[in-house]
TORKEDREN-379242 format. One record per residue: residue in three letters; x, y, z of N, C-alpha, C in turn; residue number from 1. Coordinates in Angstrom, 2 decimals, padded with zeros to 5 digits. Layout:
# TORKEDREN-379242
('ALA' (X Y Z) (X Y Z) (X Y Z) NUM)
...
This chain:
# TORKEDREN-379242
('UNK' (025.77 146.31 107.15) (025.60 145.07 107.91) (024.96 145.38 109.26) 1)
('UNK' (023.89 144.65 109.61) (023.20 144.88 110.87) (024.03 144.36 112.03) 2)
('UNK' (023.67 144.76 113.24) (024.37 144.32 114.44) (024.30 142.81 114.59) 3)
('UNK' (023.14 142.23 114.29) (023.00 140.77 114.39) (023.88 140.04 113.39) 4)
('UNK' (023.94 140.57 112.17) (024.78 139.95 111.15) (026.25 140.06 111.53) 5)
('UNK' (026.62 141.20 112.10) (028.00 141.41 112.53) (028.39 140.43 113.64) 6)
('UNK' (027.47 140.23 114.58) (027.73 139.29 115.68) (027.89 137.87 115.15) 7)
('UNK' (027.00 137.46 114.26) (027.06 136.11 113.71) (028.36 135.89 112.93) 8)
('UNK' (028.79 136.91 112.22) (030.01 136.81 111.42) (031.25 136.61 112.30) 9)
('UNK' (031.26 137.29 113.46) (032.45 137.26 114.31) (032.31 136.34 115.51) 10)
('UNK' (031.21 135.60 115.56) (030.92 134.79 116.74) (032.02 133.76 117.03) 11)
('UNK' (032.54 133.12 115.99) (033.54 132.05 116.20) (034.83 132.59 116.79) 12)
('UNK' (035.08 133.89 116.63) (036.32 134.48 117.13) (036.19 134.98 118.56) 13)
('UNK' (034.99 134.92 119.12) (034.76 135.43 120.46) (035.16 134.42 121.52) 14)
('UNK' (035.51 134.94 122.70) (035.81 134.06 123.83) (034.50 133.48 124.37) 15)
('UNK' (034.63 132.53 125.28) (033.44 131.89 125.85) (032.53 132.92 126.51) 16)
('UNK' (033.12 133.83 127.29) (032.34 134.86 127.97) (031.70 135.83 127.00) 17)
('UNK' (032.45 136.21 125.96) (031.93 137.14 124.96) (030.80 136.53 124.17) 18)
('UNK' (030.84 135.21 123.99) (029.73 134.54 123.29) (028.45 134.62 124.12) 19)
('UNK' (028.59 134.54 125.44) (027.42 134.71 126.30) (026.81 136.09 126.10) 20)
('UNK' (027.69 137.09 126.01) (027.22 138.46 125.79) (026.53 138.56 124.43) 21)
('UNK' (027.15 137.96 123.41) (026.59 138.00 122.06) (025.18 137.41 122.02) 22)
('UNK' (025.02 136.27 122.66) (023.72 135.61 122.69) (022.70 136.45 123.46) 23)
('UNK' (023.16 137.07 124.53) (022.26 137.91 125.32) (021.83 139.14 124.52) 24)
('UNK' (022.77 139.74 123.81) (022.48 140.94 123.01) (021.44 140.62 121.94) 25)
('UNK' (021.60 139.51 121.24) (020.66 139.16 120.17) (019.28 138.78 120.72) 26)
('UNK' (019.25 138.22 121.93) (017.97 137.79 122.51) (017.27 138.89 123.29) 27)
('UNK' (018.04 139.87 123.78) (017.46 140.91 124.65) (017.94 142.30 124.24) 28)
('UNK' (017.70 142.72 123.01) (018.22 144.02 122.55) (017.70 145.20 123.36) 29)
('UNK' (016.43 145.17 123.77) (015.88 146.32 124.51) (016.48 146.42 125.91) 30)
('UNK' (016.87 145.29 126.48) (017.52 145.31 127.79) (018.88 145.99 127.69) 31)
('UNK' (019.60 145.73 126.60) (020.91 146.35 126.38) (020.76 147.86 126.23) 32)
('UNK' (019.74 148.29 125.49) (019.52 149.71 125.27) (019.21 150.44 126.58) 33)
('UNK' (018.45 149.78 127.43) (017.92 150.45 128.62) (018.83 150.35 129.84) 34)
('UNK' (019.91 149.57 129.77) (020.75 149.36 130.95) (022.23 149.57 130.63) 35)
('UNK' (023.01 149.74 131.67) (024.45 149.89 131.53) (025.14 148.56 131.34) 36)
('UNK' (026.44 148.61 131.07) (027.23 147.40 130.82) (027.26 146.49 132.04) 37)
('UNK' (027.29 147.08 133.22) (027.35 146.27 134.45) (026.09 145.42 134.62) 38)
('UNK' (024.93 146.03 134.36) (023.66 145.30 134.50) (023.53 144.21 133.44) 39)
('UNK' (023.96 144.52 132.23) (023.92 143.51 131.16) (024.84 142.35 131.51) 40)
('UNK' (026.01 142.66 132.06) (026.93 141.61 132.49) (026.32 140.74 133.57) 41)
('UNK' (025.61 141.38 134.50) (024.98 140.63 135.59) (023.94 139.66 135.04) 42)
('UNK' (023.10 140.17 134.11) (022.04 139.33 133.57) (022.58 138.24 132.64) 43)
('UNK' (023.70 138.53 131.98) (024.31 137.54 131.07) (025.26 136.61 131.82) 44)
('UNK' (025.40 136.87 133.12) (026.27 136.04 133.98) (027.75 136.13 133.57) 45)
('UNK' (028.18 137.36 133.24) (029.59 137.62 132.95) (029.96 138.94 133.65) 46)
('UNK' (031.22 139.31 133.61) (031.66 140.56 134.23) (031.40 141.75 133.31) 47)
('UNK' (031.40 142.93 133.90) (031.22 144.16 133.11) (032.35 144.30 132.09) 48)
('UNK' (033.57 143.95 132.49) (034.71 144.06 131.58) (034.56 143.14 130.37) 49)
('UNK' (033.90 141.99 130.56) (033.65 141.08 129.43) (032.70 141.72 128.43) 50)
('UNK' (031.71 142.44 128.95) (030.77 143.15 128.06) (031.52 144.20 127.25) 51)
('UNK' (032.42 144.93 127.89) (033.19 145.96 127.20) (034.12 145.34 126.16) 52)
('UNK' (034.75 144.22 126.54) (035.65 143.55 125.59) (034.86 143.01 124.39) 53)
('UNK' (033.63 142.60 124.63) (032.77 142.16 123.52) (032.57 143.31 122.53) 54)
('UNK' (032.34 144.51 123.06) (032.15 145.68 122.19) (033.40 145.92 121.34) 55)
('UNK' (034.56 145.82 121.96) (035.80 145.99 121.21) (035.96 144.90 120.15) 56)
('UNK' (035.57 143.68 120.48) (035.65 142.58 119.53) (034.76 142.81 118.32) 57)
('UNK' (033.69 143.62 118.54) (032.78 143.96 117.45) (033.24 145.21 116.69) 58)
('UNK' (034.50 145.64 116.99) (035.09 146.83 116.35) (034.31 148.10 116.69) 59)
('UNK' (033.82 148.16 117.92) (033.10 149.34 118.39) (033.96 150.09 119.41) 60)
('UNK' (033.68 151.37 119.56) (034.46 152.19 120.48) (034.14 151.90 121.94) 61)
('UNK' (032.97 151.31 122.18) (032.58 151.02 123.55) (031.11 150.64 123.65) 62)
('UNK' (030.61 150.60 124.87) (029.24 150.13 125.12) (028.18 151.06 124.54) 63)
('UNK' (028.44 152.36 124.59) (027.46 153.34 124.07) (027.23 153.13 122.58) 64)
('UNK' (028.30 152.84 121.86) (028.15 152.59 120.42) (027.34 151.33 120.18) 65)
('UNK' (027.52 150.32 121.04) (026.72 149.10 120.93) (025.23 149.42 121.08) 66)
('UNK' (024.90 150.23 122.08) (023.51 150.63 122.30) (022.95 151.36 121.08) 67)
('UNK' (023.77 152.24 120.50) (023.31 153.02 119.34) (023.11 152.11 118.13) 68)
('UNK' (023.97 151.14 117.96) (023.84 150.19 116.85) (022.54 149.39 116.99) 69)
('UNK' (022.24 148.98 118.20) (021.02 148.19 118.43) (019.78 149.05 118.19) 70)
('UNK' (019.83 150.29 118.65) (018.70 151.21 118.41) (018.46 151.37 116.92) 71)
('UNK' (019.53 151.58 116.17) (019.39 151.77 114.72) (018.82 150.51 114.06) 72)
('UNK' (019.26 149.36 114.54) (018.77 148.10 113.99) (017.28 147.93 114.26) 73)
('UNK' (016.86 148.19 115.51) (015.44 148.04 115.85) (014.58 149.02 115.07) 74)
('UNK' (015.09 150.23 114.90) (014.34 151.23 114.15) (014.18 150.82 112.69) 75)
('UNK' (015.25 150.26 112.10) (015.17 149.82 110.71) (014.21 148.65 110.56) 76)
('UNK' (014.15 147.79 111.58) (013.20 146.69 111.56) (011.77 147.21 111.62) 77)
('UNK' (011.55 148.23 112.46) (010.22 148.80 112.59) (009.76 149.43 111.29) 78)
('UNK' (010.71 150.01 110.53) (010.34 150.66 109.27) (009.80 149.66 108.25) 79)
('UNK' (010.22 148.38 108.40) (009.78 147.38 107.44) (008.38 146.87 107.74) 80)
('UNK' (007.88 147.16 108.93) (006.55 146.69 109.32) (005.51 147.69 108.83) 81)
('UNK' (004.53 147.29 108.07) (003.52 148.22 107.59) (002.75 148.85 108.72) 82)
('UNK' (002.41 150.11 108.56) (001.67 150.85 109.58) (000.26 150.30 109.73) 83)
('UNK' (-000.11 149.98 110.94) (-001.45 149.47 111.21) (-002.19 150.48 112.06) 84)
('UNK' (-002.98 151.34 111.47) (-003.66 152.37 112.26) (-004.67 151.77 113.22) 85)
('UNK' (-004.81 152.43 114.36) (-005.79 151.99 115.35) (-007.20 152.20 114.83) 86)
('UNK' (-007.40 153.30 114.09) (-008.71 153.60 113.53) (-008.63 153.45 112.02) 87)
('UNK' (-009.68 152.97 111.42) (-009.64 152.71 109.97) (-010.79 153.38 109.23) 88)
('UNK' (-011.17 154.55 109.68) (-012.24 155.26 108.99) (-011.75 155.74 107.64) 89)
('UNK' (-012.66 155.96 106.73) (-012.30 156.41 105.39) (-011.65 157.77 105.43) 90)
('UNK' (-012.04 158.60 106.41) (-011.46 159.93 106.51) (-009.98 159.85 106.80) 91)
('UNK' (-009.57 158.94 107.71) (-008.17 158.81 108.06) (-007.37 158.18 106.93) 92)
('UNK' (-008.01 157.33 106.14) (-007.28 156.68 105.06) (-006.94 157.66 103.95) 93)
('UNK' (-007.69 158.73 103.84) (-007.49 159.64 102.72) (-006.91 160.98 103.12) 94)
('UNK' (-007.03 161.39 104.38) (-006.60 162.73 104.77) (-005.12 162.76 105.11) 95)
('UNK' (-004.48 163.87 104.78) (-003.05 164.03 105.06) (-002.82 164.17 106.55) 96)
('UNK' (-003.72 164.91 107.26) (-003.50 165.09 108.69) (-003.67 163.76 109.43) 97)
('UNK' (-004.54 162.89 108.91) (-004.71 161.57 109.52) (-003.44 160.75 109.43) 98)
('UNK' (-002.74 160.85 108.29) (-001.49 160.12 108.12) (-000.42 160.64 109.08) 99)
('UNK' (-000.41 161.95 109.28) (000.57 162.53 110.21) (000.30 162.04 111.63) 100)
('UNK' (-000.97 162.03 112.03) (-001.31 161.60 113.39) (-001.04 160.11 113.58) 101)
('UNK' (-001.27 159.32 112.52) (-000.95 157.90 112.58) (000.55 157.70 112.74) 102)
('UNK' (001.34 158.53 112.06) (002.79 158.44 112.18) (003.24 158.80 113.59) 103)
('UNK' (002.58 159.80 114.18) (002.89 160.16 115.57) (002.62 158.99 116.51) 104)
('UNK' (001.47 158.32 116.30) (001.14 157.17 117.15) (002.17 156.07 116.99) 105)
('UNK' (002.61 155.84 115.75) (003.60 154.80 115.49) (004.93 155.14 116.15) 106)
('UNK' (005.32 156.43 116.08) (006.58 156.85 116.71) (006.54 156.65 118.22) 107)
('UNK' (005.38 156.93 118.82) (005.23 156.72 120.26) (005.32 155.24 120.59) 108)
('UNK' (004.66 154.41 119.79) (004.71 152.97 120.02) (006.13 152.43 119.85) 109)
('UNK' (006.86 152.96 118.87) (008.23 152.50 118.64) (009.14 152.87 119.80) 110)
('UNK' (008.81 153.97 120.48) (009.66 154.44 121.58) (009.39 153.68 122.87) 111)
('UNK' (008.19 153.16 123.03) (007.81 152.51 124.29) (008.79 151.41 124.67) 112)
('UNK' (009.16 150.55 123.71) (010.01 149.41 124.05) (011.46 149.82 124.29) 113)
('UNK' (011.80 151.09 124.03) (013.16 151.57 124.29) (013.30 152.21 125.67) 114)
('UNK' (012.18 152.35 126.37) (012.21 153.00 127.69) (012.32 151.96 128.79) 115)
('UNK' (013.25 152.19 129.68) (013.46 151.30 130.83) (012.38 151.59 131.87) 116)
('UNK' (011.47 150.64 132.07) (010.35 150.85 133.01) (010.85 151.14 134.42) 117)
('UNK' (011.84 150.38 134.87) (012.36 150.57 136.22) (012.98 151.95 136.40) 118)
('UNK' (013.70 152.41 135.36) (014.32 153.73 135.44) (013.26 154.83 135.45) 119)
('UNK' (012.19 154.64 134.69) (011.12 155.64 134.69) (010.45 155.71 136.07) 120)
('UNK' (010.19 154.55 136.66) (009.57 154.54 137.99) (010.50 155.17 139.03) 121)
('UNK' (011.80 154.88 138.91) (012.76 155.45 139.85) (012.82 156.98 139.70) 122)
('UNK' (012.79 157.45 138.46) (012.83 158.90 138.20) (011.59 159.58 138.78) 123)
('UNK' (010.43 158.95 138.59) (009.19 159.51 139.13) (009.24 159.57 140.66) 124)
('UNK' (009.86 158.57 141.26) (010.00 158.56 142.72) (010.92 159.69 143.18) 125)
('UNK' (012.00 159.92 142.43) (012.88 161.05 142.77) (012.12 162.36 142.71) 126)
('UNK' (011.26 162.52 141.71) (010.46 163.73 141.58) (009.50 163.87 142.75) 127)
('UNK' (008.89 162.75 143.13) (007.92 162.75 144.23) (008.58 163.10 145.56) 128)
('UNK' (009.76 162.57 145.80) (010.43 162.74 147.09) (011.28 164.01 147.17) 129)
('UNK' (011.48 164.68 146.06) (012.37 165.85 146.04) (011.77 167.02 146.84) 130)
('UNK' (012.63 167.72 147.56) (012.21 168.97 148.19) (011.95 170.02 147.13) 131)
('UNK' (012.81 170.02 146.10) (012.67 170.98 145.01) (012.98 170.29 143.68) 132)
('UNK' (012.18 170.61 142.66) (012.44 170.12 141.31) (012.86 171.30 140.45) 133)
('UNK' (014.03 171.20 139.83) (014.49 172.20 138.88) (014.38 171.63 137.47) 134)
('UNK' (014.02 172.48 136.52) (013.86 172.04 135.13) (014.70 172.95 134.24) 135)
('UNK' (015.49 172.33 133.38) (016.42 173.08 132.55) (016.29 172.65 131.09) 136)
('UNK' (016.10 173.64 130.23) (016.05 173.38 128.79) (016.46 174.63 128.05) 137)
('UNK' (017.46 174.53 127.21) (017.95 175.69 126.48) (017.55 175.62 125.01) 138)
('UNK' (017.54 176.78 124.38) (017.24 176.89 122.95) (015.93 176.20 122.59) 139)
('UNK' (015.95 175.24 121.66) (014.69 174.65 121.20) (014.01 173.83 122.28) 140)
('UNK' (014.75 173.46 123.32) (014.17 172.67 124.41) (013.47 173.54 125.45) 141)
('UNK' (013.56 174.85 125.31) (012.95 175.75 126.29) (011.44 175.54 126.38) 142)
('UNK' (010.79 175.32 125.23) (009.34 175.16 125.24) (008.92 173.91 126.02) 143)
('UNK' (009.71 172.85 125.93) (009.41 171.64 126.68) (009.57 171.89 128.18) 144)
('UNK' (010.63 172.61 128.54) (010.86 172.94 129.94) (009.74 173.83 130.48) 145)
('UNK' (009.26 174.75 129.65) (008.16 175.63 130.06) (006.91 174.81 130.38) 146)
('UNK' (006.57 173.88 129.49) (005.35 173.08 129.68) (005.46 172.22 130.93) 147)
('UNK' (006.58 171.53 131.08) (006.75 170.65 132.23) (006.75 171.43 133.53) 148)
('UNK' (007.39 172.59 133.51) (007.45 173.43 134.71) (006.05 173.88 135.12) 149)
('UNK' (005.28 174.37 134.17) (003.92 174.83 134.48) (003.05 173.69 134.98) 150)
('UNK' (003.12 172.54 134.31) (002.28 171.40 134.68) (002.61 170.91 136.09) 151)
('UNK' (003.90 170.80 136.41) (004.29 170.33 137.74) (003.89 171.33 138.83) 152)
('UNK' (003.88 172.61 138.49) (003.49 173.63 139.47) (002.02 173.51 139.85) 153)
('UNK' (001.22 172.91 138.99) (-000.20 172.70 139.33) (-000.39 171.49 140.23) 154)
('UNK' (000.71 170.73 140.45) (000.61 169.49 141.22) (001.36 169.50 142.54) 155)
('UNK' (002.38 170.37 142.66) (003.20 170.36 143.87) (003.93 171.70 144.02) 156)
('UNK' (004.49 171.89 145.19) (005.25 173.12 145.46) (006.70 172.95 145.04) 157)
('UNK' (007.44 174.07 145.09) (008.89 174.08 144.86) (009.29 173.46 143.52) 158)
('UNK' (008.68 173.95 142.46) (009.08 173.60 141.10) (009.62 174.87 140.46) 159)
('UNK' (010.86 174.83 140.01) (011.51 176.03 139.49) (012.18 175.75 138.15) 160)
('UNK' (012.06 176.69 137.26) (012.69 176.54 135.95) (013.99 177.33 135.92) 161)
('UNK' (015.06 176.64 135.56) (016.36 177.29 135.46) (016.49 177.97 134.10) 162)
('UNK' (016.95 179.19 134.12) (017.22 179.93 132.88) (018.66 180.42 132.92) 163)
('UNK' (019.40 180.12 131.87) (020.82 180.44 131.87) (021.08 181.94 131.91) 164)
('UNK' (020.08 182.75 131.54) (020.26 184.21 131.56) (019.63 184.86 132.79) 165)
('UNK' (019.21 184.06 133.77) (018.55 184.59 134.95) (019.56 185.14 135.96) 166)
('UNK' (019.18 186.20 136.64) (020.04 186.78 137.67) (020.10 185.88 138.91) 167)
('UNK' (019.10 185.02 139.06) (019.03 184.14 140.23) (019.69 182.79 139.98) 168)
('UNK' (020.34 182.59 138.83) (020.86 181.29 138.47) (021.86 180.76 139.49) 169)
('UNK' (022.82 181.59 139.89) (023.84 181.15 140.84) (023.21 180.79 142.17) 170)
('UNK' (022.26 181.59 142.61) (021.57 181.32 143.87) (020.80 180.00 143.79) 171)
('UNK' (020.14 179.76 142.66) (019.38 178.52 142.50) (020.30 177.30 142.51) 172)
('UNK' (021.42 177.41 141.83) (022.37 176.28 141.79) (022.93 176.01 143.19) 173)
('UNK' (023.24 177.09 143.93) (023.78 176.92 145.27) (022.78 176.27 146.22) 174)
('UNK' (021.49 176.43 145.96) (020.46 175.87 146.85) (020.22 174.39 146.60) 175)
('UNK' (020.83 173.82 145.56) (020.63 172.41 145.23) (021.35 171.51 146.24) 176)
('UNK' (020.79 170.31 146.40) (021.39 169.35 147.32) (020.94 167.94 147.01) 177)
('UNK' (021.16 167.03 147.95) (020.84 165.62 147.74) (019.35 165.37 147.56) 178)
('UNK' (018.51 166.26 148.09) (017.06 166.08 147.96) (016.48 166.96 146.84) 179)
('UNK' (017.34 167.28 145.88) (016.93 168.04 144.71) (016.91 167.12 143.50) 180)
('UNK' (015.91 167.31 142.64) (015.86 166.59 141.36) (015.94 167.62 140.24) 181)
('UNK' (016.85 167.39 139.31) (017.03 168.28 138.16) (016.66 167.52 136.89) 182)
('UNK' (015.69 168.06 136.14) (015.28 167.47 134.87) (015.88 168.32 133.75) 183)
('UNK' (016.68 167.70 132.91) (017.39 168.43 131.85) (016.95 167.94 130.48) 184)
('UNK' (016.58 168.88 129.62) (016.26 168.56 128.24) (017.48 168.90 127.39) 185)
('UNK' (017.96 167.92 126.66) (019.11 168.13 125.79) (018.77 167.57 124.42) 186)
('UNK' (017.89 168.26 123.71) (017.41 167.77 122.41) (018.34 168.15 121.27) 187)
('UNK' (019.24 169.07 121.51) (020.24 169.41 120.51) (021.58 169.52 121.22) 188)
('UNK' (022.59 169.93 120.53) (023.90 170.07 121.15) (023.81 171.11 122.25) 189)
('UNK' (023.96 170.66 123.50) (023.74 171.57 124.61) (024.85 172.60 124.72) 190)
('UNK' (024.51 173.74 125.27) (025.45 174.83 125.41) (026.41 174.55 126.55) 191)
('UNK' (027.49 175.33 126.59) (028.46 175.19 127.67) (027.84 175.51 129.01) 192)
('UNK' (026.87 176.44 129.02) (026.19 176.81 130.27) (025.43 175.62 130.84) 193)
('UNK' (024.72 174.90 129.97) (023.96 173.73 130.42) (024.91 172.68 130.96) 194)
('UNK' (026.00 172.44 130.25) (026.98 171.44 130.67) (027.56 171.80 132.03) 195)
('UNK' (027.86 173.08 132.23) (028.44 173.52 133.51) (027.45 173.33 134.65) 196)
('UNK' (026.17 173.64 134.41) (025.14 173.49 135.44) (024.99 172.03 135.85) 197)
('UNK' (024.96 171.15 134.85) (024.79 169.72 135.13) (026.00 169.16 135.88) 198)
('UNK' (027.19 169.60 135.50) (028.40 169.15 136.19) (028.37 169.54 137.67) 199)
('UNK' (027.98 170.78 137.94) (027.91 171.25 139.33) (026.84 170.49 140.09) 200)
('UNK' (025.70 170.27 139.44) (024.60 169.54 140.09) (025.04 168.14 140.47) 201)
('UNK' (025.81 167.49 139.61) (026.28 166.14 139.92) (027.19 166.16 141.14) 202)
('UNK' (028.07 167.16 141.22) (028.97 167.27 142.36) (028.19 167.49 143.67) 203)
('UNK' (027.02 168.12 143.55) (026.19 168.38 144.73) (025.23 167.22 145.02) 204)
('UNK' (025.44 166.09 144.31) (024.67 164.86 144.50) (023.19 165.02 144.21) 205)
('UNK' (022.89 165.87 143.22) (021.52 166.07 142.76) (021.11 164.87 141.89) 206)
('UNK' (019.84 164.47 141.99) (019.31 163.44 141.09) (019.03 164.10 139.74) 207)
('UNK' (019.74 163.69 138.72) (019.64 164.33 137.41) (018.95 163.40 136.42) 208)
('UNK' (017.81 163.85 135.89) (017.06 163.10 134.89) (017.29 163.78 133.54) 209)
('UNK' (017.98 163.11 132.64) (018.30 163.69 131.33) (017.38 163.12 130.26) 210)
('UNK' (016.75 164.01 129.52) (015.89 163.62 128.40) (016.59 164.11 127.14) 211)
('UNK' (017.10 163.18 126.34) (017.96 163.55 125.23) (017.40 163.05 123.89) 212)
('UNK' (018.03 163.51 122.83) (017.64 163.08 121.50) (018.50 161.95 120.98) 213)
('UNK' (019.51 161.56 121.76) (020.42 160.50 121.31) (021.06 159.80 122.50) 214)
('UNK' (021.26 158.50 122.37) (021.92 157.74 123.43) (023.39 158.15 123.55) 215)
('UNK' (023.92 158.83 122.53) (025.31 159.26 122.54) (025.50 160.65 123.11) 216)
('UNK' (024.45 161.27 123.61) (024.55 162.61 124.15) (025.58 162.65 125.29) 217)
('UNK' (026.52 163.61 125.26) (027.54 163.70 126.31) (026.95 163.92 127.69) 218)
('UNK' (025.73 164.41 127.75) (025.12 164.71 129.05) (024.86 163.44 129.86) 219)
('UNK' (024.86 162.30 129.20) (024.63 161.03 129.90) (025.71 160.76 130.94) 220)
('UNK' (026.90 161.35 130.76) (028.00 161.12 131.69) (027.72 161.71 133.07) 221)
('UNK' (026.76 162.64 133.16) (026.48 163.31 134.42) (025.12 162.91 135.01) 222)
('UNK' (024.32 162.22 134.23) (022.94 161.97 134.62) (022.78 160.73 135.50) 223)
('UNK' (021.77 160.79 136.39) (021.40 159.63 137.20) (020.49 158.71 136.39) 224)
('UNK' (019.74 159.29 135.45) (018.86 158.52 134.56) (018.83 159.21 133.20) 225)
('UNK' (018.92 158.42 132.15) (018.92 158.96 130.79) (017.79 158.32 129.98) 226)
('UNK' (017.01 159.17 129.32) (015.96 158.69 128.42) (016.22 159.28 127.04) 227)
('UNK' (016.70 158.43 126.12) (017.00 158.87 124.76) (015.77 158.63 123.90) 228)
('UNK' (015.08 159.69 123.51) (013.81 159.57 122.80) (013.93 159.80 121.30) 229)
('UNK' (015.10 160.21 120.84) (015.28 160.42 119.40) (015.33 159.10 118.66) 230)
('UNK' (014.69 159.04 117.51) (014.64 157.83 116.70) (015.34 158.09 115.37) 231)
('UNK' (015.78 157.01 114.73) (016.48 157.12 113.45) (015.61 157.79 112.39) 232)
('UNK' (016.22 158.72 111.67) (015.56 159.41 110.54) (014.34 160.23 110.96) 233)
('UNK' (014.24 160.58 112.24) (013.12 161.40 112.68) (013.51 162.88 112.65) 234)
('UNK' (012.57 163.71 112.22) (012.78 165.15 112.28) (012.45 165.63 113.68) 235)
('UNK' (012.78 166.88 113.97) (012.47 167.45 115.28) (010.96 167.48 115.51) 236)
('UNK' (010.17 167.64 114.43) (008.72 167.63 114.56) (008.20 166.26 114.95) 237)
('UNK' (008.85 165.21 114.46) (008.44 163.85 114.81) (008.68 163.55 116.28) 238)
('UNK' (009.72 164.14 116.85) (010.09 163.86 118.24) (009.14 164.54 119.23) 239)
('UNK' (008.55 165.67 118.83) (007.73 166.46 119.75) (006.59 165.66 120.39) 240)
('UNK' (005.72 164.98 119.62) (004.64 164.22 120.26) (005.15 163.09 121.13) 241)
('UNK' (006.28 162.48 120.73) (006.88 161.43 121.55) (007.32 162.00 122.90) 242)
('UNK' (007.94 163.16 122.85) (008.44 163.79 124.07) (007.31 164.17 125.02) 243)
('UNK' (006.25 164.76 124.48) (005.13 165.15 125.34) (004.42 163.93 125.91) 244)
('UNK' (004.31 162.87 125.13) (003.71 161.64 125.64) (004.56 161.06 126.77) 245)
('UNK' (005.89 161.11 126.60) (006.78 160.62 127.64) (006.65 161.45 128.92) 246)
('UNK' (006.62 162.77 128.76) (006.48 163.64 129.94) (005.17 163.36 130.67) 247)
('UNK' (004.11 163.12 129.90) (002.82 162.79 130.49) (002.93 161.50 131.30) 248)
('UNK' (003.60 160.50 130.73) (003.76 159.22 131.43) (004.58 159.39 132.71) 249)
('UNK' (005.62 160.22 132.64) (006.47 160.47 133.81) (005.69 161.16 134.92) 250)
('UNK' (004.87 162.12 134.55) (004.04 162.84 135.53) (003.01 161.91 136.16) 251)
('UNK' (002.36 161.09 135.34) (001.37 160.16 135.87) (002.00 159.16 136.84) 252)
('UNK' (003.21 158.74 136.54) (003.92 157.82 137.44) (004.24 158.52 138.76) 253)
('UNK' (004.58 159.80 138.69) (004.83 160.56 139.92) (003.54 160.68 140.73) 254)
('UNK' (002.44 160.97 140.07) (001.15 161.12 140.75) (000.75 159.82 141.43) 255)
('UNK' (001.08 158.69 140.82) (000.70 157.40 141.38) (001.35 157.14 142.74) 256)
('UNK' (002.40 157.90 143.06) (003.06 157.74 144.36) (002.14 158.17 145.51) 257)
('UNK' (001.25 159.13 145.23) (000.31 159.62 146.26) (-000.80 160.40 145.55) 258)
('UNK' (-001.74 159.66 144.95) (-002.78 160.28 144.13) (-003.62 161.30 144.90) 259)
('UNK' (-003.99 160.95 146.11) (-004.86 161.84 146.88) (-004.19 163.18 147.14) 260)
('UNK' (-002.95 163.14 147.50) (-002.21 164.38 147.78) (-002.12 165.26 146.55) 261)
('UNK' (-001.78 164.66 145.39) (-001.63 165.46 144.17) (-002.97 165.99 143.68) 262)
('UNK' (-004.02 165.19 143.82) (-005.35 165.66 143.40) (-005.82 166.83 144.26) 263)
('UNK' (-005.56 166.75 145.56) (-005.94 167.84 146.46) (-005.19 169.12 146.12) 264)
('UNK' (-003.91 168.99 145.86) (-003.12 170.18 145.54) (-003.58 170.79 144.22) 265)
('UNK' (-003.87 169.94 143.24) (-004.32 170.44 141.94) (-005.65 171.17 142.05) 266)
('UNK' (-006.57 170.64 142.83) (-007.85 171.31 143.04) (-007.67 172.65 143.72) 267)
('UNK' (-006.78 172.69 144.72) (-006.51 173.94 145.42) (-005.87 174.96 144.48) 268)
('UNK' (-004.95 174.50 143.65) (-004.27 175.39 142.70) (-005.26 175.99 141.72) 269)
('UNK' (-006.13 175.14 141.17) (-007.11 175.61 140.19) (-008.09 176.59 140.80) 270)
('UNK' (-008.44 176.39 142.08) (-009.36 177.31 142.75) (-008.71 178.68 142.94) 271)
('UNK' (-007.47 178.68 143.38) (-006.76 179.95 143.56) (-006.58 180.65 142.23) 272)
('UNK' (-006.22 179.90 141.20) (-006.03 180.49 139.87) (-007.33 181.09 139.35) 273)
('UNK' (-008.45 180.41 139.60) (-009.75 180.91 139.18) (-010.10 182.20 139.91) 274)
('UNK' (-009.80 182.26 141.21) (-010.08 183.47 142.00) (-009.24 184.64 141.52) 275)
('UNK' (-007.98 184.37 141.21) (-007.10 185.44 140.72) (-007.58 185.96 139.38) 276)
('UNK' (-008.07 185.06 138.53) (-008.60 185.47 137.23) (-009.82 186.37 137.42) 277)
('UNK' (-010.68 186.01 138.39) (-011.86 186.82 138.68) (-011.45 188.22 139.15) 278)
('UNK' (-010.41 188.29 139.98) (-009.95 189.59 140.48) (-009.41 190.45 139.35) 279)
('UNK' (-008.69 189.84 138.43) (-008.16 190.59 137.28) (-009.28 191.17 136.44) 280)
('UNK' (-010.31 190.35 136.19) (-011.45 190.82 135.39) (-012.19 191.93 136.11) 281)
('UNK' (-012.34 191.76 137.43) (-013.05 192.76 138.23) (-012.31 194.09 138.22) 282)
('UNK' (-010.99 194.04 138.32) (-010.20 195.28 138.30) (-010.34 195.99 136.96) 283)
('UNK' (-010.32 195.20 135.86) (-010.46 195.79 134.53) (-011.79 196.50 134.39) 284)
('UNK' (-012.83 195.94 135.01) (-014.16 196.54 134.92) (-014.41 197.55 136.03) 285)
('UNK' (-013.35 197.77 136.87) (-013.41 198.73 137.97) (-014.57 198.45 138.92) 286)
('UNK' (-014.74 197.15 139.22) (-015.78 196.78 140.18) (-015.39 197.22 141.57) 287)
('UNK' (-014.06 197.15 141.86) (-013.58 197.55 143.19) (-013.06 198.98 143.15) 288)
């Protein structure tokens, strides 16, 4: 039974306030996914506790389960819509790689409406205003952290990647503060080390941006902003292009805060990198 069917079935048993929540949920599912219970209560003109009681009335454990149910419902609805490729060349209609790329585009499009625009802009602002940006990703998420760390280093100073096996880890954590932004990738069950780092960062009032594979990820309890990019029935390979597209969007939003400054820094970085490459080649050829 879908979330909408469940609401309709139990609607007559709901209180007046809970009915307002029910109507809001069915009319604004993406708003529920992207916001907390307090914000949904504000927009539905009821209290946060009424939103929580509505979840209990729906036989759910709480608000997070409601969000997950809505995500699953929207994803199942999307699966029923036939894929409409942007390009319709004969090569794409017949090639296997074309179908894969079309599926990637569809997955990205399906994720767009699940992202809270205001939260993304706020996260980009935190990145822009931060004295230092730390990036953390363990196990399979390490490659994402590597890419984001390198890309941000071409745009600004004080970008550091946290590694749980680094000798400098304790020193890096101690240097965090209110003007620090920590970006955490939690695409699988995060390790105890990651959990401990995030807990300490929260106590130090760090702005924590969590990029997860599920809205139910425990890391959401410590994050200032959560972006759940995992979709129903998606493999880890399906999530990769979605994740990189999201990171690109987040970086572009950060750049929009001061385009001239970031462009100047990037040009300077590329020039220095080019000069260093020339020196390496020259040394190999024993020019000096």
